[in-house]
C-alpha positions as CSV (number, residue, x, y, z in Angstrom):
1,M,0.0,0.0,0.0
2,L,1.2,3.5,-0.9
3,S,0.2,6.4,1.4
4,V,0.3,9.8,-0.3
5,V,0.5,12.6,2.3
6,I,-0.1,16.2,1.2
7,P,-0.3,19.2,3.6
8,F,-2.0,22.4,2.3
9,R,-1.9,25.9,3.5
10,N,-3.4,28.9,1.6
11,I,-2.4,27.8,-1.9
12,G,-5.7,28.8,-3.6
13,D,-6.5,27.3,-7.0
14,F,-3.1,25.6,-7.3
15,A,-4.5,23.1,-4.8
16,G,-6.8,21.8,-7.5
17,L,-4.0,21.4,-9.9
18,C,-1.8,19.6,-7.4
19,L,-4.6,17.2,-6.5
20,F,-5.6,16.6,-10.1
21,S,-2.0,15.7,-10.9
22,I,-1.5,13.2,-8.1
23,G,-4.9,11.6,-8.8
24,E,-4.3,11.3,-12.5
25,T,-0.8,10.0,-12.0
26,I,-1.9,7.3,-9.6
27,R,-4.6,6.4,-12.1
28,Q,-2.2,6.2,-15.0
29,L,0.1,3.9,-12.9
30,N,-2.9,1.6,-12.1
31,L,-2.3,2.0,-8.4
32,L,-5.7,3.4,-7.3
33,D,-6.6,0.2,-5.5
34,Q,-3.2,0.1,-3.8
35,T,-3.1,3.8,-2.7
36,E,-4.6,5.9,0.1
37,F,-4.5,9.7,0.1
38,I,-4.2,11.7,3.3
39,L,-4.9,15.4,2.7
40,I,-4.2,17.9,5.5
41,D,-5.4,21.5,5.6
42,D,-3.4,23.7,8.0
43,A,-6.2,26.1,8.8
44,S,-6.2,27.8,5.4
45,D,-8.2,31.0,5.0
46,P,-11.8,30.2,4.0
47,S,-11.3,32.0,0.6
48,N,-9.0,29.1,-0.5
49,D,-12.0,26.7,-0.3
50,M,-9.8,23.8,0.8
51,A,-12.8,21.7,2.0
52,G,-14.3,22.1,-1.5
53,H,-11.0,21.1,-3.2
54,F,-10.7,18.1,-1.0
55,E,-14.3,16.9,-1.5
56,R,-14.1,17.3,-5.3
57,F,-10.9,15.2,-5.2
58,R,-12.5,12.5,-3.1
59,K,-15.6,12.3,-5.4
60,S,-13.4,12.1,-8.5
61,T,-10.8,9.6,-7.2
62,P,-11.9,6.1,-6.3
63,A,-9.3,5.5,-3.6
64,R,-9.4,5.7,0.1
65,T,-9.1,9.4,1.1
66,T,-8.8,10.8,4.6
67,L,-9.2,14.6,5.1
68,L,-7.6,16.2,8.2
69,M,-8.7,19.8,8.8
70,L,-6.6,21.5,11.4
71,R,-8.6,24.1,13.5
72,S,-5.7,26.5,13.9
73,R,-2.4,26.8,12.1
74,Q,0.1,24.2,13.3
75,Y,2.7,24.6,10.6
76,Y,4.4,22.3,8.1
77,T,6.2,19.9,10.5
78,Y,3.1,19.2,12.5
79,A,1.0,18.6,9.4
80,C,3.6,16.2,7.9
81,S,3.8,14.3,11.2
82,L,0.1,14.0,11.5
83,G,-0.1,12.7,7.9
84,F,2.7,10.2,8.7
85,S,0.9,9.1,11.8
86,T,-2.3,8.5,10.0
87,A,-0.7,6.6,7.0
88,T,-1.2,2.9,6.9
89,G,0.9,2.1,3.9
90,D,4.2,0.2,3.6
91,T,5.5,3.2,1.6
92,I,4.7,6.8,2.3
93,M,5.1,9.6,-0.2
94,L,5.1,13.2,1.0
95,V,4.2,15.9,-1.5
96,S,4.2,19.7,-1.0
97,H,1.0,21.6,-2.0
98,D,2.8,23.6,-4.7
99,M,3.8,20.6,-6.8
100,I,2.6,18.9,-10.0
101,V,3.3,15.2,-9.7
102,P,3.9,13.2,-12.9
103,P,3.9,9.4,-13.3
104,G,7.7,9.4,-14.0
105,Y,8.4,10.8,-10.6
106,V,6.3,8.3,-8.7
107,R,7.3,5.3,-10.8
108,T,11.0,6.1,-10.5
109,L,10.9,6.5,-6.7
110,L,8.8,3.3,-6.2
111,R,11.2,1.3,-8.4
112,L,14.3,2.5,-6.6
113,A,12.7,2.0,-3.2
114,K,11.9,-1.6,-4.1
115,A,15.4,-2.2,-5.6
116,H,17.2,-0.7,-2.7
117,P,15.3,-1.6,0.5
118,S,18.2,-0.5,2.8
119,L,17.8,3.1,1.7
120,G,16.1,5.5,4.1
121,I,14.6,8.6,2.6
122,L,14.4,9.1,-1.1
123,R,13.8,12.4,-2.9
124,G,13.8,13.5,-6.5
125,S,14.7,16.6,-8.5
126,S,12.8,19.7,-9.6
127,E,13.4,23.2,-10.8
128,H,13.2,24.5,-7.3
129,I,15.0,22.9,-4.3
130,D,16.1,25.0,-1.3
131,G,19.7,24.3,-0.3
132,F,20.6,21.7,-3.0
133,P,21.3,23.5,-6.3
134,Q,23.0,20.3,-7.6
135,H,19.6,18.6,-7.8
136,V,17.9,21.5,-9.6
137,I,16.9,20.5,-13.2
138,K,15.1,23.2,-15.2
139,P,13.1,22.5,-18.3
140,P,14.1,24.5,-21.4
141,A,10.8,26.4,-21.2
142,P,8.3,26.7,-18.3
143,C,5.9,23.8,-18.2
144,R,2.4,25.2,-18.7
145,N,0.3,22.2,-17.8
146,Y,0.2,18.7,-16.5
147,G,0.9,17.2,-19.9
148,E,4.1,19.2,-20.4
149,V,5.2,18.3,-16.8
150,C,4.8,14.6,-17.7
151,Q,6.7,15.0,-20.9
152,F,9.7,16.7,-19.4
153,S,9.7,14.2,-16.4
154,E,10.0,11.3,-18.8
155,Q,12.9,13.0,-20.5
156,V,14.7,13.4,-17.2
157,A,13.9,9.8,-16.2
158,S,15.5,8.5,-19.4
159,G,18.5,10.8,-19.1
160,W,19.4,10.1,-15.4
161,S,18.1,6.6,-15.3
162,G,18.6,5.0,-11.8
163,E,21.5,7.2,-10.6
164,L,21.5,7.9,-6.9
165,F,23.3,10.6,-5.0
166,E,23.7,10.6,-1.2
167,D,22.9,13.9,0.6
168,R,24.4,15.2,3.8
169,A,21.0,16.6,5.0
170,L,17.3,16.5,4.2
171,I,15.0,19.0,2.7
172,A,11.6,17.3,2.9
173,D,9.6,19.2,0.3
174,S,8.7,15.9,-1.3
175,V,10.1,12.5,-0.2
176,M,9.4,8.8,-0.2
177,V,10.0,6.8,3.0
178,T,9.4,3.2,3.9
179,R,7.6,1.9,6.9
180,N,10.7,0.6,8.5
181,V,12.2,4.1,8.7
182,L,9.1,5.4,10.5
183,D,9.2,2.3,12.8
184,K,12.8,3.1,13.7
185,I,12.8,6.9,14.1
186,G,9.1,7.9,14.2
187,V,7.8,11.2,12.8
188,M,9.1,14.7,12.6
189,D,9.7,16.6,15.9
190,T,6.8,19.0,16.1
191,R,8.7,21.3,18.4
192,F,10.1,22.7,15.1
193,R,7.1,24.6,13.7
194,H,8.4,24.7,10.1
195,L,12.0,24.9,9.2
196,F,14.6,22.5,10.7
197,G,11.9,19.8,11.3
198,D,13.0,18.0,8.2
199,L,16.7,18.6,9.0
200,D,16.2,17.0,12.4
201,W,14.2,14.1,11.0
202,G,16.9,13.4,8.3
203,L,19.6,13.6,11.0
204,R,17.8,11.1,13.1
205,A,17.4,8.8,10.1
206,Q,21.1,8.9,9.4
207,R,21.9,8.2,13.1
208,A,19.6,5.1,12.8
209,G,21.8,3.8,9.9
210,F,19.6,5.0,6.9
211,K,20.8,7.1,4.0
212,L,19.3,10.3,2.5
213,V,19.3,9.8,-1.2
214,C,18.4,11.9,-4.3
215,A,17.2,10.1,-7.4
216,R,17.7,12.9,-10.0
217,G,15.8,10.8,-12.6
218,A,12.6,11.3,-10.5
219,W,11.5,14.8,-11.5
220,L,8.4,16.8,-10.6
221,H,7.3,20.4,-11.1
222,H,7.8,22.6,-7.9
223,E,6.5,26.1,-8.0
224,G,8.5,27.0,-4.9
225,G,7.3,29.3,-2.2
226,G,3.7,28.7,-2.9
227,H,2.3,30.0,0.4
228,A,4.5,33.1,0.3
229,K,3.4,33.9,-3.3
230,K,-0.2,33.5,-2.2
231,M,0.4,35.9,0.7
232,I,2.0,38.5,-1.6
233,A,-0.8,38.1,-4.2
234,G,-3.3,38.8,-1.4
235,G,-1.7,42.1,-0.5
236,T,1.0,41.2,2.1
237,S,4.2,43.0,1.4
238,V,7.3,41.2,0.4
239,A,9.1,42.8,3.4
240,E,6.5,41.4,5.7
241,V,6.7,37.9,4.2
242,D,10.5,38.1,4.5
243,R,10.3,39.2,8.1
244,E,8.0,36.3,9.0
245,M,10.4,33.8,7.3
246,K,13.4,35.2,9.1
247,Q,11.7,35.0,12.4
248,L,10.8,31.3,11.7
249,V,14.4,30.6,10.7
250,T,15.8,32.3,13.8
251,S,13.5,30.6,16.3
252,N,13.7,27.2,14.8
253,F,17.5,27.2,14.4
254,E,17.8,28.3,18.0
255,M,15.6,25.3,19.0
256,F,17.9,23.1,16.8
257,R,20.9,24.4,18.7
258,K,19.2,23.8,22.0
259,K,18.4,20.2,21.1
260,W,21.7,19.2,19.4
261,G,24.2,21.4,21.2
262,E,24.7,25.1,21.7
263,D,28.3,24.7,20.5
264,L,26.8,24.8,17.0
265,P,27.3,28.1,15.2
266,T,24.8,30.8,16.0
267,E,23.8,31.0,12.4
268,N,23.0,28.2,9.9
269,D,26.1,28.8,7.7
270,A,28.4,26.7,5.6
271,T,30.2,25.3,8.6
272,M,27.1,23.3,9.4
273,N,28.4,20.6,7.0
274,E,31.1,19.7,9.5
275,H,28.8,19.8,12.4
276,F,26.3,17.4,10.8
277,Q,29.0,14.9,10.4
278,R,29.8,15.2,14.1
279,L,26.1,15.0,15.1
280,R,25.6,11.8,13.1
281,A,28.3,10.1,15.3
282,L,26.9,11.1,18.7
283,P,25.7,8.3,21.0
284,P,22.0,7.3,20.8
285,R,19.5,9.7,22.5
286,P,16.0,9.0,23.9
287,D,14.5,11.6,21.5
288,D,16.0,9.9,18.4
289,Y,12.5,8.3,18.2
290,V,9.5,10.6,18.1
291,P,6.2,8.7,18.5
292,P,3.3,9.1,16.1
293,L,0.8,11.8,16.8
294,K,-2.7,11.0,18.1
295,I,-5.6,12.9,16.5
296,D,-6.9,15.4,19.0
297,P,-10.4,16.5,18.2
298,A,-9.7,19.9,19.7
299,V,-6.9,20.4,17.1
300,C,-8.1,18.4,14.1
301,T,-11.4,17.4,12.4
302,V,-11.4,14.2,10.4
303,L,-13.7,14.1,7.4
């Protein structure tokens, strides 16, 4: 069973395109009877009509679909962890809400996960990846629709084939993880509201003996900064969006330092590469495993 987990937050009509793409892709791969979808809305503004997008998807897609509607904003790490905790599949695929997912992406990651069961967390490539410019692959012209995304994805798949590249750290915009990883390390640490939750999760996976791997032949379309773009389009100034992001970076990195050692640099700079190598070698810690979240009716409505 494949569990597809997608957290949403104020993405507007792009939510419909993201949902169409993953539903159509799973249909083309003949996996509808082997897939469940877990869609999470992180308290989007009502104008985004996330409940409507979700219900339309459920009516049009004959697969088990669970809708998790958060009552107040809990941020990306919590939404991901709630999705992982709800998933029942042997393989779990996390997708960001500002992505168009083609068959080549899912097919390539599933094939590699099956061929290399000892791997931990697999990711693919796209035209937008924070922190990993070496995995960025841009189409010669912007992809204008699902069909063009599928076409370019197949070109990338044939060009890069099954090549794998090990990463030092994890950016969890879209990843595939097997059940044995979740059994060993649990979900993301929700003390990190947004940023650094994936870095911490990837570090714990490495400490458990797993690898973080990029399959560049698995390509999808990633708009990048979907929530921020929606805020700006709605009238929020660029300066205000930047200020919110900087505050998140500062507070979450300070929490990362508090958890992993205040001898870390005071800023997330290039020297972190050396520190990650040291952190991977530390003795086991009780909080290397973070247990699944339980659905709290005061926090989340299940539809």
